[in-house]
Structures are given as structure tokens and as C-alpha cells.
N, C-alpha and C positions, 0 to 999 in steps of 0.2 A: 503549562501543560494544557493541551487542547483535549477536553474530554467530551466534546460534542459528538453525538452519534453521526451527525452529518459529515464529520471528518472521516470516520470509518467508511461510510458509504461512498464518499468521494474516492478514498483509497481503492475500494473495490471496483468502482466504475472505471477509474484510470487503468488499473491493472488488468481488468477483464476486457474492456471494450474500447477505450480511447487512447491507449498507449501510443498508437501511430499518430494521433493528432498532436502529440507532444514530441514526436521524433524519438521515442524510446524504443529500443530494440529488445525483444525477448530472446533468451537463449533457448536451446533445445529442450530444456526442462521447464520453460515458462517463467524463468527469473528475469528481472530487470535490474539494472544498476541502481542502487539505493540513492546515490547522489543525484542522478538524473531524475529519479522518481520524486525526490524532494523538491527539485526545481519545478516540476509539474504541479505538485501540490500547492506550492506557494502562489500559483496563479489565483487560487481561490482562498487560500489560507496563508497570507503573507508572513505570519509569525511562526509558521510550522517549523519544527526542528526534527532532527533524527530521533530525539527522545520521544517525541509524539508518535512517530512511526513505530518505534520499539514498544511503546505503551500499548498501542492498539494491536500490535502483532502478538501480544501476550494475553489479550482478552479473548474469551471464548464466546461462541454464539449460544443461543438458547438450548442447543443440543449438547453443549459442553465441548464443542470442537473449535479448534483455532481457525480463524478466518484467513490468516496470513502466515507465511513461513519466511524467516530470514535465515540466509545461509551465507556466511562470509560477508561480503559487501553487496548482497543481492536480496531481493524480496520477490515473492510471488503470492498471488491469491490462491487459497485452497478452494477448489471447486466443490463445495459441499451444498447439495440441494436436497 
């Protein structure tokens, strides 16, 4: 299990800003395919798994809000500022 905060930050960065760099397409609700997302994450975290993504999608930020949402086989960043 990858519990490094840098993993979560990388997730956010890819989902919010660099998804195009990895040829990941967002749907109309901002979700991306979780398998394509995992491939992108493995560029920086070669041992990343779906379980790591699920772990971080269940963690809340300092305000008690979820940073990510998983729906079916898709994930998106929740834009909470």
C-alpha cells in the first residue's frame, strides 16, 4: 500500500491538469477510466495498484471532504478549494 502523500498529490495533478499528457480522456462529468489512470500513475509509482487508488479515494482532506470520487470503473478529482 502506497501511503505517501506525494501519491495523492500526483493523483490530483494528473486528474486536474495533466490527463492530456497521458492521453487520458475525461467524460462530460470529469471522470477518467481508472485503468488508464493507473497506467499514468505507474510512470511515477511503478508499484501502484487499484487498491492504492481506492485507499486514497477514501481519505478525506483537512476539511473532512473526499478529494476523489470513484464511480463504476472511473475516477475524478473533487474540486474542493
